[in-house]
DOLO-870014 format. One record per residue (C-alpha): x, y, z; residue in one letter; residue number from 1. Coordinates in steps of 0.2 Angstrom, whole numbers, always signed. Each point is the difference from the previous one (the first is absolute). Layout:
BEGIN
{px->X	py->Y	pz->Z	aa->A	i->NUM}
...
END
This chain:
BEGIN
{px->+0	py->+0	pz->+0	aa->X	i->1}
{px->+5	py->+18	pz->-3	aa->X	i->2}
{px->-5	py->+12	pz->+13	aa->X	i->3}
{px->+2	py->+19	pz->+2	aa->X	i->4}
{px->-1	py->+9	pz->+17	aa->X	i->5}
{px->-1	py->+19	pz->+1	aa->X	i->6}
{px->+5	py->+5	pz->+18	aa->X	i->7}
{px->+9	py->+16	pz->+6	aa->X	i->8}
{px->+6	py->-8	pz->+16	aa->X	i->9}
{px->+15	py->-11	pz->-4	aa->X	i->10}
{px->-2	py->-11	pz->+16	aa->X	i->11}
{px->-18	py->-4	pz->-4	aa->X	i->12}
{px->+4	py->-4	pz->-18	aa->X	i->13}
{px->+14	py->-12	pz->+5	aa->X	i->14}
{px->-11	py->-9	pz->+12	aa->X	i->15}
{px->-14	py->-3	pz->-12	aa->X	i->16}
{px->+13	py->-5	pz->-13	aa->X	i->17}
{px->+7	py->-13	pz->+12	aa->X	i->18}
{px->-17	py->-6	pz->+4	aa->X	i->19}
{px->-5	py->-3	pz->-19	aa->X	i->20}
{px->+17	py->-9	pz->-3	aa->X	i->21}
{px->-3	py->-11	pz->+15	aa->X	i->22}
{px->-18	py->-4	pz->-7	aa->X	i->23}
{px->+8	py->-4	pz->-17	aa->X	i->24}
{px->+13	py->-11	pz->+7	aa->X	i->25}
{px->-14	py->-10	pz->+10	aa->X	i->26}
{px->-10	py->-2	pz->-17	aa->X	i->27}
{px->+16	py->-5	pz->-9	aa->X	i->28}
{px->-2	py->+14	pz->-13	aa->X	i->29}
{px->+11	py->+14	pz->-6	aa->X	i->30}
{px->-6	py->+18	pz->+5	aa->X	i->31}
{px->+8	py->+16	pz->-5	aa->X	i->32}
{px->-5	py->+15	pz->+11	aa->X	i->33}
{px->+4	py->+17	pz->-8	aa->X	i->34}
{px->+0	py->+15	pz->+13	aa->X	i->35}
{px->-4	py->+18	pz->-4	aa->X	i->36}
{px->+2	py->+14	pz->+12	aa->X	i->37}
{px->-14	py->+11	pz->-7	aa->X	i->38}
{px->-14	py->+0	pz->-12	aa->X	i->39}
{px->+9	py->+12	pz->-12	aa->X	i->40}
{px->+15	py->-13	pz->-1	aa->X	i->41}
{px->-12	py->-14	pz->-4	aa->X	i->42}
{px->-9	py->+10	pz->-14	aa->X	i->43}
{px->+17	py->+6	pz->-7	aa->X	i->44}
{px->+7	py->-18	pz->-1	aa->X	i->45}
{px->-15	py->-9	pz->-6	aa->X	i->46}
{px->-8	py->+4	pz->-17	aa->X	i->47}
{px->-10	py->-16	pz->+2	aa->X	i->48}
{px->-3	py->-10	pz->+16	aa->X	i->49}
{px->+8	py->-17	pz->-2	aa->X	i->50}
{px->-4	py->-6	pz->+17	aa->X	i->51}
{px->-12	py->-14	pz->+8	aa->X	i->52}
{px->-5	py->+12	pz->+13	aa->X	i->53}
{px->+5	py->+18	pz->+6	aa->X	i->54}
{px->+0	py->+4	pz->+19	aa->X	i->55}
{px->-2	py->+18	pz->+4	aa->X	i->56}
{px->+2	py->+10	pz->+16	aa->X	i->57}
{px->-13	py->+14	pz->+1	aa->X	i->58}
{px->+9	py->+14	pz->+11	aa->X	i->59}
{px->+14	py->+4	pz->-11	aa->X	i->60}
{px->+8	py->+17	pz->-4	aa->X	i->61}
{px->-7	py->+10	pz->-14	aa->X	i->62}
{px->-10	py->-12	pz->-10	aa->X	i->63}
{px->-9	py->-13	pz->+12	aa->X	i->64}
{px->-4	py->-18	pz->-4	aa->X	i->65}
{px->-18	py->+3	pz->-4	aa->X	i->66}
{px->+5	py->+13	pz->-14	aa->X	i->67}
{px->+13	py->-12	pz->-6	aa->X	i->68}
{px->-13	py->-14	pz->-1	aa->X	i->69}
{px->-11	py->+12	pz->-10	aa->X	i->70}
{px->+14	py->+3	pz->-12	aa->X	i->71}
{px->+3	py->-19	pz->-2	aa->X	i->72}
{px->-18	py->-3	pz->-3	aa->X	i->73}
{px->+0	py->+13	pz->-15	aa->X	i->74}
{px->+12	py->-12	pz->-9	aa->X	i->75}
{px->-4	py->-17	pz->+7	aa->X	i->76}
{px->-17	py->-5	pz->+7	aa->X	i->77}
{px->+5	py->-18	pz->+4	aa->X	i->78}
{px->+16	py->+1	pz->+10	aa->X	i->79}
{px->-3	py->-5	pz->+18	aa->X	i->80}
{px->+3	py->+14	pz->+13	aa->X	i->81}
{px->+1	py->-2	pz->+18	aa->X	i->82}
{px->+2	py->+14	pz->+13	aa->X	i->83}
{px->+12	py->-3	pz->+15	aa->X	i->84}
{px->-3	py->+14	pz->+12	aa->X	i->85}
{px->-3	py->+6	pz->+18	aa->X	i->86}
{px->-14	py->+12	pz->-6	aa->X	i->87}
{px->-18	py->-7	pz->+0	aa->X	i->88}
{px->-7	py->+16	pz->-7	aa->X	i->89}
{px->+3	py->-4	pz->-19	aa->X	i->90}
{px->-8	py->-17	pz->+1	aa->X	i->91}
{px->-15	py->+5	pz->-11	aa->X	i->92}
{px->+11	py->+8	pz->-13	aa->X	i->93}
{px->+10	py->-16	pz->+0	aa->X	i->94}
{px->-14	py->-11	pz->-4	aa->X	i->95}
{px->-7	py->+12	pz->-13	aa->X	i->96}
{px->+16	py->-2	pz->-9	aa->X	i->97}
{px->-3	py->-19	pz->+0	aa->X	i->98}
{px->+14	py->-4	pz->+13	aa->X	i->99}
{px->+2	py->-18	pz->+3	aa->X	i->100}
{px->+4	py->+3	pz->+18	aa->X	i->101}
{px->+2	py->+13	pz->+14	aa->X	i->102}
{px->+13	py->-6	pz->+12	aa->X	i->103}
{px->+3	py->+10	pz->+16	aa->X	i->104}
{px->+18	py->+2	pz->+7	aa->X	i->105}
{px->+8	py->-8	pz->+9	aa->X	i->106}
{px->-4	py->-13	pz->-14	aa->X	i->107}
{px->-3	py->-17	pz->+6	aa->X	i->108}
{px->+9	py->-14	pz->-9	aa->X	i->109}
{px->-16	py->-11	pz->+0	aa->X	i->110}
{px->-10	py->+13	pz->-9	aa->X	i->111}
{px->+14	py->+5	pz->-12	aa->X	i->112}
{px->+3	py->-19	pz->-4	aa->X	i->113}
{px->-19	py->-3	pz->-2	aa->X	i->114}
{px->-1	py->+14	pz->-13	aa->X	i->115}
{px->+16	py->-6	pz->-10	aa->X	i->116}
{px->-7	py->-18	pz->+0	aa->X	i->117}
{px->-16	py->+6	pz->-8	aa->X	i->118}
{px->+9	py->+10	pz->-13	aa->X	i->119}
{px->+11	py->-15	pz->-4	aa->X	i->120}
{px->-15	py->-12	pz->-1	aa->X	i->121}
{px->-8	py->+12	pz->-12	aa->X	i->122}
{px->+15	py->+2	pz->-11	aa->X	i->123}
{px->+3	py->-19	pz->-1	aa->X	i->124}
{px->-19	py->-3	pz->-4	aa->X	i->125}
{px->+0	py->+14	pz->-14	aa->X	i->126}
{px->+16	py->-6	pz->-7	aa->X	i->127}
{px->-7	py->-18	pz->-2	aa->X	i->128}
{px->-17	py->+5	pz->-6	aa->X	i->129}
{px->-4	py->+16	pz->-8	aa->X	i->130}
{px->+15	py->+11	pz->-1	aa->X	i->131}
{px->+13	py->-9	pz->-11	aa->X	i->132}
{px->+1	py->-4	pz->-18	aa->X	i->133}
{px->+13	py->-12	pz->-7	aa->X	i->134}
{px->+10	py->+5	pz->-16	aa->X	i->135}
{px->+14	py->-6	pz->-10	aa->X	i->136}
{px->+16	py->+11	pz->+0	aa->X	i->137}
{px->+16	py->-5	pz->-9	aa->X	i->138}
{px->-4	py->-19	pz->+1	aa->X	i->139}
{px->-5	py->+0	pz->+18	aa->X	i->140}
{px->-17	py->+1	pz->+9	aa->X	i->141}
{px->-2	py->+15	pz->+11	aa->X	i->142}
{px->-14	py->+5	pz->+12	aa->X	i->143}
{px->-5	py->+18	pz->+1	aa->X	i->144}
{px->-12	py->+9	pz->+12	aa->X	i->145}
{px->-14	py->+9	pz->-9	aa->X	i->146}
{px->+0	py->+14	pz->+12	aa->X	i->147}
{px->+18	py->+4	pz->-4	aa->X	i->148}
{px->-4	py->+3	pz->-19	aa->X	i->149}
{px->-2	py->+18	pz->-3	aa->X	i->150}
{px->-3	py->-2	pz->-19	aa->X	i->151}
{px->+2	py->-12	pz->-14	aa->X	i->152}
{px->+7	py->+5	pz->-17	aa->X	i->153}
{px->+1	py->-7	pz->-17	aa->X	i->154}
{px->+17	py->-1	pz->-8	aa->X	i->155}
{px->+0	py->-7	pz->-17	aa->X	i->156}
{px->-3	py->-19	pz->+2	aa->X	i->157}
{px->+3	py->+1	pz->+19	aa->X	i->158}
{px->-10	py->+7	pz->+15	aa->X	i->159}
{px->+9	py->+9	pz->+14	aa->X	i->160}
{px->-6	py->+1	pz->+18	aa->X	i->161}
{px->+6	py->+15	pz->+9	aa->X	i->162}
{px->+1	py->-3	pz->+19	aa->X	i->163}
{px->-2	py->+11	pz->+15	aa->X	i->164}
{px->+19	py->-2	pz->+4	aa->X	i->165}
{px->+5	py->+7	pz->-17	aa->X	i->166}
{px->+4	py->-17	pz->-7	aa->X	i->167}
{px->-7	py->-6	pz->-17	aa->X	i->168}
{px->-4	py->-18	pz->-5	aa->X	i->169}
{px->-1	py->-4	pz->-19	aa->X	i->170}
{px->-10	py->-15	pz->-5	aa->X	i->171}
{px->-4	py->-7	pz->-17	aa->X	i->172}
{px->-19	py->+1	pz->+1	aa->X	i->173}
{px->-13	py->+11	pz->-7	aa->X	i->174}
{px->-8	py->+14	pz->+10	aa->X	i->175}
{px->-16	py->-9	pz->-1	aa->X	i->176}
{px->+8	py->-16	pz->+7	aa->X	i->177}
{px->+8	py->+9	pz->+15	aa->X	i->178}
{px->-16	py->+9	pz->+4	aa->X	i->179}
{px->-10	py->-16	pz->+0	aa->X	i->180}
{px->+12	py->-7	pz->+13	aa->X	i->181}
{px->-5	py->+14	pz->+12	aa->X	i->182}
{px->-11	py->-4	pz->+15	aa->X	i->183}
{px->-4	py->+18	pz->+5	aa->X	i->184}
{px->-6	py->+5	pz->-17	aa->X	i->185}
{px->-10	py->+14	pz->+7	aa->X	i->186}
{px->+16	py->+9	pz->+4	aa->X	i->187}
{px->+8	py->-1	pz->-17	aa->X	i->188}
{px->-7	py->+12	pz->-14	aa->X	i->189}
{px->+6	py->+2	pz->-18	aa->X	i->190}
{px->+5	py->+19	pz->-2	aa->X	i->191}
{px->+8	py->-2	pz->-17	aa->X	i->192}
{px->+1	py->-15	pz->-13	aa->X	i->193}
{px->+18	py->-3	pz->+7	aa->X	i->194}
{px->-3	py->+3	pz->+18	aa->X	i->195}
{px->-10	py->-7	pz->+15	aa->X	i->196}
{px->+1	py->+9	pz->+16	aa->X	i->197}
{px->-3	py->-5	pz->+18	aa->X	i->198}
{px->-13	py->+12	pz->+8	aa->X	i->199}
{px->+9	py->-1	pz->+17	aa->X	i->200}
{px->+15	py->+10	pz->-7	aa->X	i->201}
{px->-10	py->+13	pz->-10	aa->X	i->202}
{px->+1	py->+18	pz->+7	aa->X	i->203}
{px->-8	py->+10	pz->-14	aa->X	i->204}
{px->-9	py->-2	pz->-17	aa->X	i->205}
{px->-2	py->+12	pz->-14	aa->X	i->206}
{px->-7	py->-3	pz->-18	aa->X	i->207}
{px->+18	py->-3	pz->-6	aa->X	i->208}
{px->+10	py->-6	pz->+15	aa->X	i->209}
{px->+0	py->-11	pz->+15	aa->X	i->210}
{px->+12	py->+5	pz->+14	aa->X	i->211}
{px->+5	py->-13	pz->+13	aa->X	i->212}
{px->+6	py->+2	pz->+18	aa->X	i->213}
{px->+18	py->-3	pz->-5	aa->X	i->214}
{px->+0	py->+14	pz->-13	aa->X	i->215}
{px->-2	py->-11	pz->-15	aa->X	i->216}
{px->-12	py->+7	pz->-13	aa->X	i->217}
{px->-9	py->-12	pz->-12	aa->X	i->218}
{px->-10	py->+5	pz->-16	aa->X	i->219}
{px->-19	py->-1	pz->+0	aa->X	i->220}
{px->-8	py->-3	pz->-16	aa->X	i->221}
{px->-17	py->+8	pz->-5	aa->X	i->222}
{px->-9	py->-17	pz->+0	aa->X	i->223}
{px->+7	py->-5	pz->+17	aa->X	i->224}
{px->-3	py->+17	pz->+10	aa->X	i->225}
{px->-18	py->-2	pz->+5	aa->X	i->226}
{px->+2	py->-18	pz->+7	aa->X	i->227}
{px->+16	py->+4	pz->+9	aa->X	i->228}
{px->-7	py->+16	pz->+7	aa->X	i->229}
{px->-16	py->-9	pz->+6	aa->X	i->230}
{px->+10	py->-14	pz->+8	aa->X	i->231}
{px->+12	py->+12	pz->+8	aa->X	i->232}
{px->-15	py->+9	pz->+8	aa->X	i->233}
{px->-8	py->-16	pz->+6	aa->X	i->234}
{px->+16	py->-7	pz->+7	aa->X	i->235}
{px->+3	py->+15	pz->+11	aa->X	i->236}
{px->-18	py->+2	pz->+6	aa->X	i->237}
{px->+0	py->-18	pz->+6	aa->X	i->238}
END
């Protein structure tokens, strides 16, 4: 698991990091805990949020944890967010931002471990059932998480999957064949004859272009605009 923790108290950050690593060792899995001292540092260093969960302190200097959560939600509606704080007054805002948990300091190992267990079980179930497609790449078979696919592009006789971490996977399949493999078809919309985009990463749509959260701009064809725009509005309303 890859976990981010935004906390401006170094001792608290080190303590929670140690607890997470202890939990990971007990489950015999690998965990990476990336620490940030401020909300500003987190946003500066992360164009996309390649984490399994983000833990946020609330009472931080300048931008607080709730404001940071709002900034995250503008780009990523699905990323699990949990608040670790001594302040109860922001509980309502936390749940309105779809936080998965609100843990009070001092954090109990039992409660932290319970949350991480739930996330691990969900990740494993998703990977086995509805979040992975299997493609052939350079003579090998590779599993790819659907939620990590930002967009799919036609390149001659190949189709290229552009992933959240910046990687690109090229397969000798048609765009229609790759699209047919997808389980979460409601998230993927054709914006041009050569592009299919994942609505999760769409930030803005115009009649000529589709801007993604990482700064990528894809063309939008005249025939695709109406459906793309309607599906985009529906996705964010839901």
